[in-house]
DORO-199991 format. One record per residue (C-alpha): y, x, z negated; residue in one letter. Coordinates in steps of 0.05 Angstrom, whole numbers, padded with zeros to 5 digits, always signed. Each point is the difference from the previous one (the first is absolute). Layout:
YXZA...
***
This chain:
-00027+00433-00635M-00027-00067-00022A-00053-00031+00044A+00044-00060+00018G+00055+00045+00027E-00044+00022+00058A-00008-00074+00018A+00070+00002+00030F-00019+00054+00050T-00026-00043+00057R-00023+00033+00064L+00009-00060+00047G-00075-00006+00015V-00021-00066-00032D-00072+00018-00014S+00018+00066-00032M+00057-00029-00040D-00046-00056-00027A-00055+00049-00018T+00049+00047-00033H+00028-00058-00041G-00070-00016-00024E-00012+00073-00019F+00066+00003-00038I-00016-00064-00037A-00069+00025-00021L+00029+00067-00025V+00056-00035-00036D-00049-00047-00034E-00043+00058-00023L+00060+00037-00026N+00016-00060-00044H-00071-00016-00023T-00017+00019-00072A-00068-00034-00005D-00058+00047+00016A-00043-00051+00037Q+00059-00026+00041A+00017+00072+00019F-00072+00014+00020A-00003-00063+00042D+00068+00014+00032G-00018+00072+00015F-00062-00024+00037A+00044-00049+00040R+00048+00057+00016L-00057+00043+00026G-00028-00056+00044A+00070-00018+00026H+00017+00073+00015T-00064+00009+00040Q+00017-00061+00043R+00073+00021+00004H-00018+00069+00027F-00052-00028+00048E+00053-00046+00028H+00048+00058+00010E-00055+00040+00033S-00010-00057+00050R+00075-00001+00013L+00001+00076+00010M-00057-00003+00050R+00033-00059+00036A+00065+00037+00012C-00033+00068+00008R+00040+00027-00058F+00007+00075+00009P-00004+00017-00074A-00063-00042-00013I-00039+00059-00029G+00053+00018-00051E+00012-00073-00019H-00074-00015-00007E-00009+00064-00041S+00053-00025-00049A-00036-00066-00004H-00067+00034-00012A+00030+00041-00056R+00027-00062-00035V-00066-00038+00009L-00037+00059-00030G+00048+00000-00059E-00008-00075-00010L-00076+00007+00002A+00003+00056-00052F+00046-00041-00044M-00045-00062+00009Q-00057+00041-00029R+00044+00018-00059Q+00019-00073-00011V-00073-00021+00005S-00017+00050-00054A+00054-00029-00045G+00049+00057+00010R+00063-00038+00019L+00053+00051-00018A-00010+00044+00062P+00002-00061+00045A+00062-00027-00034R+00035+00067+00010D-00022+00000+00073Y+00026-00071+00012V+00067+00019-00031R+00007+00053+00054G-00017-00045+00058L+00069-00030+00011P+00030+00069+00013D-00057+00020+00046W+00003-00066+00037F+00075+00003+00010H-00006+00070+00030S-00060-00021+00044H+00038-00062+00022L+00062+00038+00021L-00038+00053+00037T-00069-00016+00028M+00005-00076+00000D+00071+00001+00029A-00025+00044+00057A-00058-00048+00013L+00048-00059+00000A+00044+00037+00050G-00059+00011+00045C-00019-00073-00003L+00071-00023+00014K+00008+00048+00058Q-00061-00030+00032Q+00020-00072-00017D-00058-00007-00048M+00039-00015-00063A-00028-00070-00014A-00076+00007-00004P-00039-00047-00045Q+00004+00011-00075H-00064+00020-00036T-00005-00048-00058P-00007+00021-00072A-00067-00013-00032A
***
């Protein structure tokens, strides 16, 4: 699946949809960046964005007392760990592993969106909390 395809799967929670759109745009940009320095800079932006993105979702999960918070946050921690590892590769000039990783992100994201994030959106909607403030991109 191309990164942009996931952009059409909106969850109906404005702040989540906006943050997801930003994530998709960053991944799509990286997947079309040939220049090494532009890739390195974009990968750093992706890491910073993803950290804020996941922190925002954690706040939403706590606000609605999301029952699967542990599982969801574990998935986020795994991805953040992978991004940190790949950032070290990029910083050492080894871009190929990070490029491969980024190519796989659209499929992971689409699956995560349709399962864990959809469940969180459902929890927020059920409690009439679907329109919290958007966390801005950096």
